[in-house]
N, C-alpha and C positions, 0 to 999 in steps of 0.2 A: 315482140314480147306480148303475151296475153295479159290484158288489164285485170287487175284484182277485182273481186266482186264488190268490195267497198268502194272502189273508184267508179265502177259501173253504176252503183246506186247513187252516189253523189252526182255523177254526170247526168244520170236520168232525171234526178229531181231538179238539178239546175236547168236542164233544157225544159222541163215542165214549168218551172217558174217563168222562164223567158217566154214560153208559149202563152202563159196566162196574161202576161203583160202585153204581148204583141197581138193577141187574138183580136181585140176590138179594132185595131188599125187595119189588119188584114181583112177582117170581115167587112169593114166599111169600104175598103177599096174594091172588093170583089162583088159587093152587093148581094151577099148571101143572106138576106134578111127573110125569114119565113113569117114571123108574126110579131106583133108589138102590142104590149100591154104596159105602156109607160117606159119600159126598158125593152131592149131588143135581145132576143135569144136567137143568135145566128147559127148557121151550121158549124162555123169554126168554134164558137163558144160551146155548142153542144158536144163537139169533139173533145174540147179541153176539159169540160166537166166530166165527161165519160172517162177520160184517161186518168184524171185526178182521182175519181171514185175507184176505178179498177186497180191503180197502182197502190193506193193507200188503205184499201179496205181490209186486206189480210196482213199487211205489215203493221208492226206495233207503233204506228205513228198517227193514228186517227184519221179516218176518212172524212168524218163530219167536220173536224176541225179545219182540214185542208179545203174542203168545199166551201165552208163558211168564209174563209179568207179569199178564196178564188172568186167567189160571187161578188165580193166587195171590190176586188181588183177589176173584175170585168163589168162592174156596175149593173149587176143583175139582181133583181129582187130586193132592191133597197128602198122601195116605196111601199106604202101600206097596201096599194092595189096589187102589188106583184109579189110581196114577201112570201105569203102562205102558199101561192101556187108554185113558186120557185123552190121552196122547201119540199113541197109534195114531188116536184120533178126529180129533185136530186135523190129522194127516197126511191122512186120508181125505177131510176135507171140502175139501182142496185141489182135488178134482174140479171143484168150482164155478169156481175160477179157471182150471183147465185148459179148461173148456168156454167161458169167456169169450174166451180167445185163439183157440180154434177157430172162434168166431163171427166175431171181428173181423179175423182173418187167414186167412180161409177160402181166398182166392185164392192165397196163398203156399203153403199146405198142399196145396191141390190141384195146384199146380205141382210141388211135391216129389213128390207121389204119381205124377204123370205121368212124373217123372224116374226113379222107381224102376222103372218098366216101360219105360224107354227112349224116352219120348216128349217129354222136355224135358232138354236139356243143362244149362240154367240150374238147373232144379229138381233134377237129380241132384247137381250140384255143391254146392248149398246143403244138401241132405240129408246128403251126405258130411261137409260142414263141421260140421253139428250132431252127427253121430256122433262125429267126432274131438273136438270140444269137450265132449261129454257123458262121454267115457271117464275122465278123471282123477277127477272127483268121484264117478262111478259106482263105480270101484274102491275109492277111499279110503272113501266112505261105507258100502260094503257090508262092507269089511274092518274098519272101526273103528266100526260103528254103536253097539254097546253101550258102549264107553269114552266116546264122545262124549256119549251120553245120560247116563251116570252122573256125568261130571265137568264137563260144560259147560252142561247144561240147568238153569240156576239164575239167579235174579235178578242175582247179583253179576257172573258172567261176562258176562251180557247188558249190564249197565250199563256195563262196561268197554269192551265192543265198540262200544257206541253212541257213547260219547265219543270213542274213538280213531278210529272211522270218520267221526264228524262233523268232527273236526279234519282228517282226511285229505281229506275233500271240500273244505274251505275252502282247504287248501294246493293242492290240484288246480286249483280255480277261480282262485286268485290267481296261481299261478306255473306250472302245467303245462298248462292248457287251450289247445288249438290255436285259432287264429282262427275265427270263425264261418264256416261253410261249407267248412272244410278237411276233407280226407280223401276216401276213395273210397266209392262206393255198395256196398251189400251184395253185388251181384252179382260184385264184384271181390275179395271176401274169399278169401285163400288158406287152404290147409289148415294151413299153419304158423301163420298168425294165429289160426286157430280153436283150435289146440292151446294157444296162449298164453292165450286167453281161458278155455279149459276148465281150465287149471292155476289161473288166478285164481279160478274158480268154486269150486274146492275149498277155498279159504280160508274160503268162506261156510258151510262145515259148522260153523263155531263160531257158535252162536246169537248174533244181534245184529249180525253183520258185514254181512249182507244180500247175498244172491246177485245181486240186480238191481244193487246198487252196484258190486260188484267187476267184474261182467261188462260193464257199460256203460262204466266208466272204462277198463278194460283194452282193450276194443274201439276206443275213441277213441284211446288211446295207441299201439295197433299200426297205426292208420291209417285207421279208418273214420270217416265223418261221424257227428255225433251222432245224427241220425235213424236211420242204418243201425245204429248201436250199440244204440239203444233197441230197434229191431225185432229184431235178432239176439238180444238178452237176453230178449225176450218169447218167441221161438221156442225158445231153449235152455231157458227155464223150462218151456215146454210139455213138452219131452222129459224133463227132470229130475223135474218134478212127476209126470208120468205114471208114470215108473219107480217113484218113491217111493210113491205112492199104491197102485199095483198090488202092490208088494211088501208093503205094509202090510195090504192086503185079504186077501191070500193067507195071510199070517202071523198076523194078529190080527183079521181081520174078523168071525169068529163071536164072539170075546170082546167086541168092541165092540157087536154086536147083543144078546148076552145082557145086557151091562150097561145099555145105553141104549135098546134097542129099535130099530125102523126109523125112527120119525118124527123123532127128534132128529137123526140123521145126514142124512136127507133135508132137514130145515129148514136145517141148517148149510150143506149143499151149495147149496141155492137162495140163501141169504143171501150166501154166498161168491161165487156167479156174478154176482149183480146188482152187489154192491160192487166186484168186480174189473173188470167191464165198464165201470163209471163211472169207476173210478180209472185205467184204461188210456187211455181217451178224454181224460180230464183231463190226464194226464201228457204225452201226445203233443202236445197243443195248448200246454200251458204251456212245455215246452221248446223250442218254436219261437220263443218270445220271451224266455226267461229262462235262466239258468244253474242249476246244481245247488245254489247256496249256501243256498237255503231249507231244503233237506234236511239240510245240514250243521248249520245252527244248531238245527234241530228235534232232531236226534240228540243233540247236546250238552245241549240243554234237558231232554229226556226222560231222558237218562242221569243227569243230576244229580238230577232229581226221584226217579228210582228209588233212587239212593244214599240220599237223605233218607228214603225209605219203608223202606229197609233198616235204616238207623241207628235209626229210631225204632220199629222192630219192627212197622210197619204191614203189611208183607208177609214 
């Protein structure tokens, strides 16, 4: 019997959690240490962080939240000397997730490129919509980057956002979700609707909220079909992640290389790319037959587990 998508998701995330716990032991046994800056980022750890980033980036469960907890479980970036460089590393490996969208949505991106040079009205409109949607989070993220990292990048705020977001998903599915097939296609997205989606994306600057979650739900509520909302979320993620990764490379890229060398970032990017491509394909197929409720229950469960880990001083 073929396993259901929900079981595959839960099994995959369970294996991911086991990998996070066992990675330090496996790495220590094999001696895969590349560099040390107070804490060790091994090849095994780089793969785990890359997989966590790729799997969770486009699912509505928050990649930043998962990475924050994974870093604590792996004991990476928990000292003052390593915290900022580890944060930069986890932003830079988003390049893998960016490449996954470039590969899977190449025709849309090529159409937008044609629109920029005046060869596609549809492509130009979508490009402008993405620019408008990117602006709110871009401005707020740039202006408040340091306060956000200082005050919100912790397991406690992440657990709270996971639980609240999980409840919000269930409320949406039970009471707010439009009928199946309702809404307009992506080509009919207005700039006003794009701006509303962009304002919603700014909320996801709180780690654990999930950029994917708020943009998909906002896009459906302003009138897009679920399929169009998911596609716009992916494309908006491409723009947002590209800006964040580029900024981080310019600002702290040399520090990341000095701390971890070239191999670990490249390994993390490759792992992120493969995991993101698989996760995107799975999610698109899953949402053609199911609603978002599985992600709500998962968020509540992992939020409660994180609270227990905090109370017991495990992380």
